[in-house]
C-alpha positions in Angstrom: -12.0 11.0 5.1 -10.6 7.3 5.7 -10.0 4.6 3.0 -9.4 0.7 3.7 -6.2 -0.8 2.5 -5.1 -4.4 2.2 -1.7 -5.4 1.4 -0.5 -8.8 0.5 3.1 -9.3 1.1 5.7 -12.0 1.3 8.8 -11.8 3.6 10.9 -14.4 5.4 9.5 -17.2 3.2 5.8 -16.4 4.6 2.9 -14.5 2.7 0.8 -12.4 4.9 -1.9 -9.9 4.9 -1.9 -6.4 6.5 -5.0 -4.3 6.4 -6.1 -1.0 7.9 -8.0 2.5 7.6 -6.2 5.4 6.5 -7.0 9.1 6.4 -6.6 10.8 3.2 -7.4 14.4 2.0 -11.0 14.6 0.6 -10.0 17.1 -2.1 -7.0 14.9 -3.2 -9.2 11.9 -3.2 -11.9 13.5 -5.3 -9.3 14.5 -7.8 -7.6 11.1 -8.1 -8.5 8.4 -5.7 -6.5 5.6 -6.9 -3.4 7.8 -6.8 -4.2 8.9 -3.4 -4.8 5.6 -2.0 -1.5 4.5 -3.7 0.4 7.2 -1.9 -1.0 6.1 1.4 -0.5 2.5 0.5 3.4 3.3 -0.1 3.9 5.0 3.1 2.4 2.1 5.1 4.4 -0.3 3.0 7.5 1.2 3.8 6.7 1.2 7.6 6.0 -2.7 7.3 9.2 -3.2 5.3 11.2 -1.5 8.0 10.0 -4.2 10.3 11.4 -6.8 7.7 14.8 -5.1 7.0 16.7 -8.4 7.2 14.3 -10.1 4.9 15.8 -10.4 1.4 12.8 -11.8 -0.2 10.2 -8.9 1.0 7.9 -8.4 -1.9 4.4 -6.9 -2.7 2.0 -9.4 -3.9 -1.2 -7.0 -4.1 -2.5 -3.7 -2.9 -6.3 -3.2 -2.8 -8.3 -0.4 -1.3 -12.1 0.1 -0.8 -12.3 -3.9 -1.1 -11.7 -4.4 -4.7 -9.5 -1.8 -6.4 -6.1 -3.2 -7.1 -3.6 -0.4 -7.1 -0.2 -2.6 -6.8 1.0 -1.1 -10.1 0.4 2.4 -8.9 2.2 1.9 -5.7 5.3 0.8 -7.7 4.9 4.2 -9.5 4.9 6.1 -6.2 8.0 4.6 -5.6 9.7 6.2 -8.4 8.2 9.6 -7.8 8.7 10.0 -4.2 
């Protein structure tokens, strides 16, 4: 199944939005949808961040999936687990 993720980021003095649709394992999503979305978002944010490696001001302002579920705090927890 796919989930829609929007990340609001800041880098190089600019705020910007990235959005996309990401595949997740249905069984994982049914067990814990927020955590599954956070893991997918974290991986994607790391890819985006690598494009802004020289930006010392890179930050995550908001992470939302399926239009209205804010998972920013969970994405930060993923960073400590992975």
